[in-house]
C-alpha positions as CSV (number, residue, x, y, z in Angstrom):
1,M,20.3,-23.6,-31.7
2,K,20.9,-25.1,-28.3
3,T,18.0,-27.4,-27.2
4,V,17.0,-28.9,-23.9
5,F,16.3,-32.6,-23.7
6,I,14.4,-34.0,-20.7
7,K,14.9,-37.8,-20.5
8,N,12.7,-40.4,-19.0
9,V,10.2,-38.0,-17.4
10,L,6.8,-38.9,-16.2
11,L,4.1,-37.0,-18.1
12,N,0.4,-37.7,-17.3
13,G,1.5,-41.1,-15.8
14,T,3.6,-42.3,-18.7
15,K,7.4,-42.1,-19.1
16,T,8.5,-40.1,-22.2
17,N,11.3,-37.9,-23.6
18,I,10.8,-34.2,-24.3
19,R,12.8,-31.8,-26.4
20,I,12.6,-28.0,-26.0
21,S,13.7,-25.9,-29.0
22,G,13.8,-22.2,-28.4
23,N,10.9,-21.4,-26.1
24,L,8.6,-24.2,-27.2
25,F,8.1,-27.9,-26.5
26,S,9.1,-29.2,-30.0
27,E,9.0,-33.0,-29.5
28,I,7.4,-35.4,-27.0
29,D,8.0,-39.0,-27.7
30,P,9.5,-41.9,-25.7
31,S,11.6,-43.0,-28.7
32,L,13.5,-39.7,-28.9
33,V,17.2,-39.8,-28.3
34,P,19.4,-36.9,-27.1
35,T,22.0,-35.3,-29.5
36,E,25.2,-33.5,-28.8
37,N,23.3,-30.2,-29.3
38,D,21.0,-31.0,-26.3
39,E,21.4,-29.8,-22.8
40,L,20.5,-33.1,-21.1
41,I,18.3,-33.3,-18.0
42,E,18.1,-36.9,-16.6
43,A,14.6,-37.0,-15.2
44,D,14.2,-40.6,-13.9
45,N,11.9,-40.4,-10.8
46,F,10.7,-36.9,-11.9
47,A,7.3,-35.9,-13.2
48,I,6.7,-32.8,-15.4
49,V,3.8,-30.5,-14.9
50,P,2.8,-27.0,-16.1
51,P,3.6,-24.2,-13.5
52,F,1.4,-21.9,-11.6
53,Y,0.0,-18.5,-12.6
54,N,-0.3,-16.1,-9.6
55,A,-3.3,-14.0,-10.6
56,H,-3.0,-11.3,-7.9
57,T,-0.1,-10.1,-5.8
58,H,2.0,-7.2,-4.7
59,A,5.5,-8.6,-5.0
60,A,7.5,-5.9,-3.3
61,M,5.4,-6.4,-0.1
62,S,7.7,-9.4,0.6
63,L,9.6,-6.8,2.7
64,L,6.5,-6.3,4.8
65,R,6.1,-10.0,5.7
66,G,5.0,-10.2,9.3
67,Y,5.0,-6.5,9.8
68,A,1.3,-5.8,10.6
69,D,-0.6,-9.0,11.4
70,D,-3.9,-10.0,12.9
71,M,-6.1,-7.0,12.0
72,A,-8.9,-6.1,9.6
73,L,-8.3,-4.7,6.2
74,F,-9.0,-1.0,6.6
75,P,-7.0,-0.3,9.9
76,W,-4.3,-2.6,8.4
77,L,-4.1,-0.5,5.3
78,N,-4.6,3.0,6.7
79,D,-2.6,2.7,9.9
80,Y,0.3,0.5,8.9
81,I,0.7,-0.5,5.3
82,W,0.2,2.8,3.5
83,P,2.4,4.7,5.9
84,F,5.2,2.0,5.5
85,E,4.9,2.1,1.7
86,A,5.2,5.9,1.6
87,K,8.7,5.5,2.9
88,M,9.8,2.8,0.4
89,T,12.3,3.8,-2.2
90,A,12.7,2.5,-5.7
91,D,15.7,0.4,-4.5
92,D,13.6,-1.1,-1.7
93,I,10.9,-2.1,-4.2
94,Y,13.5,-3.6,-6.5
95,I,15.0,-5.6,-3.7
96,G,11.6,-6.7,-2.4
97,T,10.5,-7.8,-5.8
98,R,13.6,-9.9,-6.4
99,L,12.9,-11.6,-3.0
100,A,9.3,-12.3,-4.0
101,I,10.3,-13.7,-7.4
102,L,12.9,-16.0,-5.8
103,E,10.1,-17.3,-3.5
104,M,7.7,-17.7,-6.5
105,I,10.3,-19.6,-8.5
106,K,11.0,-22.0,-5.6
107,S,7.2,-22.6,-5.1
108,G,6.5,-23.2,-8.8
109,T,5.1,-19.9,-10.1
110,V,6.1,-18.9,-13.6
111,F,3.9,-15.9,-14.0
112,Y,2.6,-13.2,-11.6
113,N,0.0,-10.5,-12.0
114,D,1.2,-7.6,-9.9
115,M,-0.1,-4.2,-8.7
116,Y,2.2,-1.7,-7.1
117,W,4.2,1.5,-7.2
118,M,7.4,2.4,-9.0
119,M,6.8,-0.4,-11.5
120,D,10.0,0.5,-13.4
121,S,11.8,-1.1,-10.4
122,V,9.5,-4.1,-10.5
123,W,10.0,-4.4,-14.2
124,K,13.8,-4.4,-13.8
125,A,13.7,-7.1,-11.2
126,T,11.3,-9.3,-13.2
127,D,13.4,-9.0,-16.3
128,E,16.6,-10.0,-14.5
129,M,14.9,-13.0,-12.8
130,G,13.6,-14.4,-16.1
131,I,10.0,-15.2,-15.4
132,R,6.7,-13.9,-16.9
133,A,4.6,-11.1,-15.4
134,C,1.8,-8.6,-16.0
135,L,2.8,-5.5,-14.0
136,G,0.0,-3.2,-13.0
137,V,0.8,0.5,-12.4
138,S,-1.5,1.6,-9.5
139,F,-3.9,4.5,-9.8
140,M,-5.6,6.4,-6.9
141,D,-7.1,9.9,-7.0
142,F,-5.1,11.1,-4.0
143,L,-1.9,10.9,-6.1
144,G,-2.9,14.1,-8.0
145,E,-2.9,14.7,-11.8
146,E,0.8,15.0,-12.2
147,K,1.6,11.6,-10.7
148,I,-1.4,10.0,-12.5
149,Q,-0.3,11.2,-15.9
150,K,3.3,10.0,-15.1
151,S,1.8,6.6,-14.3
152,F,0.0,6.4,-17.7
153,D,3.2,7.5,-19.4
154,L,5.1,4.7,-17.5
155,V,2.7,2.1,-18.8
156,E,3.2,3.3,-22.4
157,E,6.9,3.4,-22.0
158,Y,7.2,-0.2,-20.8
159,L,4.3,-1.7,-22.8
160,H,6.3,-3.4,-25.5
161,K,9.7,-3.5,-23.9
162,S,9.8,-7.3,-23.3
163,P,7.8,-10.2,-24.7
164,M,7.9,-11.8,-21.2
165,I,6.5,-8.8,-19.3
166,Q,3.0,-7.3,-20.0
167,M,2.0,-3.9,-18.5
168,S,-1.5,-3.0,-17.2
169,V,-3.4,-0.2,-15.6
170,A,-4.4,-0.9,-12.0
171,P,-7.1,1.4,-10.5
172,H,-6.8,0.3,-6.9
173,A,-10.4,-0.1,-5.8
174,P,-13.8,1.6,-5.8
175,Y,-13.1,3.3,-2.5
176,T,-9.9,5.0,-3.8
177,V,-10.7,5.7,-7.4
178,S,-13.3,8.2,-8.7
179,D,-15.7,7.6,-11.6
180,K,-13.7,9.9,-13.8
181,L,-10.4,8.0,-13.1
182,W,-12.1,4.6,-13.6
183,I,-13.3,5.7,-17.0
184,R,-10.0,7.2,-17.9
185,C,-8.2,3.9,-16.9
186,A,-10.7,1.8,-18.8
187,D,-10.4,3.9,-22.0
188,F,-6.6,3.8,-21.8
189,A,-6.6,0.0,-21.3
190,K,-8.9,-0.5,-24.3
191,Q,-6.9,1.9,-26.5
192,H,-3.6,0.1,-25.7
193,H,-5.1,-3.4,-25.7
194,T,-3.9,-4.2,-22.2
195,I,-5.3,-5.6,-18.9
196,M,-7.1,-3.5,-16.2
197,H,-6.5,-5.1,-12.8
198,F,-8.2,-4.0,-9.6
199,H,-9.6,-4.9,-6.2
200,L,-13.4,-5.4,-6.0
201,S,-15.9,-6.1,-3.3
202,E,-13.3,-7.4,-0.9
203,T,-15.1,-6.5,2.4
204,E,-18.6,-5.7,3.7
205,K,-17.4,-2.2,4.6
206,E,-16.4,-1.5,1.0
207,V,-19.8,-2.6,-0.3
208,K,-21.7,-0.6,2.4
209,D,-19.6,2.5,1.7
210,C,-20.2,2.2,-2.0
211,V,-24.0,1.9,-1.6
212,A,-23.9,4.9,0.7
213,E,-21.9,7.0,-1.8
214,H,-23.3,5.8,-5.1
215,G,-26.6,4.1,-4.3
216,M,-25.4,0.7,-5.6
217,T,-22.9,-2.0,-4.9
218,P,-19.3,-1.8,-6.3
219,V,-20.0,-4.3,-9.2
220,R,-23.2,-2.5,-10.2
221,W,-21.5,0.9,-9.9
222,L,-18.5,-0.1,-12.1
223,D,-21.0,-1.7,-14.6
224,S,-23.0,1.5,-14.7
225,L,-19.7,3.4,-15.6
226,G,-19.2,1.0,-18.6
227,V,-15.7,0.0,-17.4
228,L,-16.1,-3.8,-17.0
229,G,-14.9,-5.9,-19.9
230,P,-13.0,-9.0,-21.0
231,N,-9.7,-7.3,-20.3
232,C,-10.5,-6.9,-16.6
233,I,-9.2,-8.9,-13.7
234,A,-11.0,-8.3,-10.4
235,A,-9.3,-9.4,-7.2
236,H,-11.2,-10.9,-4.2
237,V,-14.8,-10.5,-5.3
238,V,-16.0,-11.8,-2.0
239,H,-19.2,-9.8,-1.2
240,V,-21.3,-10.3,-4.3
241,D,-24.8,-11.7,-5.0
242,E,-25.9,-14.0,-7.8
243,E,-26.9,-11.1,-10.1
244,E,-23.5,-9.5,-9.7
245,I,-21.8,-12.8,-10.5
246,Q,-23.8,-12.9,-13.7
247,I,-22.9,-9.3,-14.5
248,L,-19.2,-10.2,-14.2
249,K,-19.7,-13.3,-16.3
250,K,-21.6,-11.4,-19.0
251,R,-18.9,-8.7,-19.2
252,G,-16.1,-11.4,-19.4
253,V,-14.4,-10.2,-16.2
254,A,-11.8,-12.7,-14.8
255,I,-11.9,-13.1,-11.1
256,A,-8.7,-13.6,-9.0
257,H,-9.6,-15.6,-5.8
258,N,-7.3,-15.0,-2.8
259,P,-8.4,-17.5,-0.2
260,V,-5.6,-17.1,2.4
261,S,-5.7,-13.3,2.3
262,N,-9.5,-13.3,2.6
263,M,-9.2,-15.4,5.7
264,K,-6.3,-13.6,7.3
265,L,-7.9,-10.2,6.9
266,S,-11.3,-11.7,7.9
267,S,-12.7,-10.4,4.6
268,G,-15.1,-13.3,4.1
269,F,-15.6,-16.4,2.0
270,F,-15.5,-16.6,-1.8
271,K,-18.6,-18.0,-3.4
272,S,-16.8,-20.9,-5.1
273,A,-19.8,-23.0,-5.9
274,L,-21.8,-20.1,-7.5
275,M,-18.7,-19.1,-9.5
276,E,-18.2,-22.6,-10.8
277,Q,-22.0,-23.0,-11.6
278,S,-22.0,-19.8,-13.5
279,S,-18.8,-20.9,-15.5
280,S,-17.1,-17.7,-14.3
281,N,-13.4,-17.4,-15.3
282,V,-11.7,-17.8,-12.0
283,L,-8.0,-17.6,-11.3
284,I,-6.1,-18.0,-8.0
285,G,-3.7,-15.4,-6.4
286,T,-1.8,-15.1,-3.2
287,D,-2.2,-11.4,-2.6
288,G,0.9,-9.8,-1.1
289,C,3.2,-11.2,1.6
290,S,1.9,-8.9,4.2
291,S,-1.6,-10.3,4.0
292,N,-0.9,-14.0,3.4
293,N,2.2,-14.3,4.4
294,N,3.8,-16.2,1.5
295,L,3.5,-16.6,-2.3
296,D,3.0,-20.4,-2.3
297,M,0.5,-21.3,-5.0
298,I,0.4,-25.0,-3.9
299,E,-0.8,-23.9,-0.5
300,E,-3.2,-21.3,-2.0
301,S,-4.8,-23.9,-4.3
302,K,-5.3,-26.3,-1.4
303,F,-6.9,-23.6,0.7
304,A,-9.2,-22.6,-2.2
305,A,-10.4,-26.2,-2.4
306,M,-10.7,-26.8,1.3
307,I,-12.7,-23.6,2.0
308,A,-15.1,-24.4,-0.8
309,K,-15.7,-27.9,0.6
310,C,-16.2,-26.5,4.1
311,N,-18.9,-24.1,2.8
312,Y,-20.6,-26.1,0.1
313,G,-19.8,-29.8,0.6
314,S,-16.9,-32.2,0.1
315,E,-17.6,-32.7,-3.7
316,T,-17.2,-28.9,-4.4
317,L,-14.2,-27.7,-6.3
318,P,-12.5,-31.0,-7.0
319,V,-8.7,-31.0,-7.5
320,N,-8.8,-30.9,-11.3
321,T,-10.9,-27.8,-11.2
322,V,-8.6,-26.2,-8.7
323,I,-5.7,-26.9,-11.1
324,D,-7.7,-25.3,-13.9
325,W,-8.0,-22.2,-11.7
326,S,-4.4,-22.0,-10.7
327,V,-2.6,-23.3,-13.8
328,K,-4.8,-23.4,-16.9
329,N,-7.0,-20.3,-16.8
330,G,-4.1,-17.8,-16.4
331,P,-2.6,-18.4,-19.8
332,K,-6.1,-17.9,-21.4
333,V,-6.7,-14.6,-19.6
334,F,-3.2,-13.2,-20.3
335,G,-3.1,-14.4,-23.9
336,L,-0.2,-16.8,-23.5
337,N,0.2,-20.1,-25.3
338,G,0.9,-22.1,-22.1
339,G,-0.8,-24.0,-19.3
340,E,0.0,-27.5,-20.5
341,I,2.9,-29.8,-21.5
342,A,2.3,-30.3,-25.2
343,V,4.1,-29.9,-28.6
344,G,3.9,-26.3,-29.8
345,K,3.2,-24.8,-26.3
346,L,5.4,-22.5,-24.4
347,A,8.2,-24.4,-22.7
348,D,7.2,-23.5,-19.1
349,A,7.5,-26.5,-16.7
350,L,8.2,-27.9,-13.3
351,L,10.0,-31.1,-12.6
352,I,8.6,-32.8,-9.5
353,N,10.7,-35.2,-7.4
354,M,8.6,-38.4,-7.2
355,N,10.9,-39.6,-4.4
356,N,9.6,-36.9,-2.2
357,E,7.8,-38.5,0.7
358,R,4.5,-36.7,0.0
359,F,4.2,-38.5,-3.4
360,V,4.3,-41.9,-1.7
361,P,2.0,-43.7,-2.4
362,N,0.9,-42.1,-5.7
363,F,-2.7,-43.2,-6.2
364,N,-3.6,-39.8,-7.7
365,F,-0.9,-37.5,-8.8
366,N,-3.0,-34.4,-9.0
367,S,-4.4,-35.0,-5.5
368,N,-0.8,-35.4,-4.1
369,W,0.3,-32.3,-6.0
370,I,-2.3,-30.0,-4.5
371,Y,-3.5,-31.7,-1.3
372,A,-0.3,-33.3,0.0
373,S,2.9,-31.8,-1.4
374,S,4.9,-28.7,-0.7
375,C,7.2,-26.6,-2.7
376,E,10.1,-28.8,-1.5
377,A,9.0,-31.4,-4.1
378,I,9.8,-29.0,-6.9
379,D,13.3,-29.6,-8.2
380,T,13.5,-27.7,-11.5
381,M,11.7,-24.8,-13.1
382,I,11.9,-24.1,-16.8
383,C,10.6,-20.7,-18.1
384,N,10.5,-19.8,-21.8
385,G,12.8,-22.7,-22.6
386,K,15.4,-21.7,-20.0
387,I,16.3,-23.4,-16.8
388,V,15.8,-20.9,-14.0
389,M,16.0,-23.3,-11.1
390,R,17.8,-26.7,-10.9
391,N,18.2,-28.9,-7.9
392,R,16.2,-26.2,-6.0
393,H,18.9,-23.6,-6.6
394,V,18.4,-20.3,-8.3
395,N,21.4,-18.5,-9.6
396,G,22.2,-15.5,-7.3
397,E,19.7,-16.5,-4.6
398,E,22.3,-16.0,-1.8
399,E,22.8,-12.4,-2.8
400,I,19.1,-11.8,-3.2
401,I,18.4,-13.0,0.4
402,S,21.4,-11.1,1.8
403,S,20.2,-7.8,0.1
404,A,16.7,-8.3,1.5
405,K,18.0,-8.9,5.0
406,Q,20.1,-5.7,4.8
407,C,17.2,-3.7,3.4
408,A,14.8,-4.9,6.1
409,K,17.2,-3.8,8.9
410,K,16.3,-0.2,8.5
411,W,12.6,-1.0,9.0
412,M,13.3,-2.9,12.2
């Protein structure tokens, strides 16, 4: 079996050697020596860190980057995004997803939690690009029973097709999904032991409309339906009170915080301090490229910390906690043996160029990594023991960009 040997790499401030066998870190020891069976990576002046988990995005929306900017959520969705998406073909979604994954690889993301349409196209692109994902098939009542049933069938068809790609059910939001469909999605997810991924309490309007229709806020309404549980990932969760935070904590719901999208769509400020005080399971996501407008988890993590400090004080959400949210909590939620560089863990890693100007001086590596650096410092990504980027180059990236440019022409 071919192995990967990383020589003289900085791990937690100490130089060491690392061997990857199959898809696991098999040995970490400064006394290790490479063999003829090793693929050697000379890593002097590089540090090794675990990669990011993007907890909420819509990958194919990379094709909508910059299309409809500077407006609030509901006119943005109703007047621009949904009409655009209605015209997208399976090939468009495949091309857009490849472009998004290229960007995610280059910015250090090894796993993304998606929600979109035509997920067979998204699955194909993800499988080809060689990173991990949980792909959520979207559900809304307006689709009608025939399309809804086909969506459930698609989840079942792809559920165990790849150990790298999970499938999930993704009821869009309380304002697009009825009580009956929520319960149906929750029952299906429990039966098939998979994730249920949805938007929740993103805007004040969503909360007010839910109270007007159901007599309670979105969190309380979903809780009354019995659909909240430890297999749930709720995105945004901006407009909630302390009691609702405790409900989500009690039910074991993971929360995907999207700071840049929340700011760009003027949705509001995430209650970071209350979430941390309640020991809620918080993750970080970028949302889609049309509401961000990139998929850069370094930037997203920095904004998460800075917004929290602005609202609650400079000691709120220290850098190591932000790294927990963006790096370590994802593997726990998605049931993956990753999130750290250690023997027996999944061989997912980034090699960081310590000669990059933003790592000089290096008083505190984690602070430099989140507060100072950019994706330009990432030289190499390893996913599942395979090198998917080296010297900042991804195989086939030129064709991916060319295809996306050609695809975008018809929308311009």
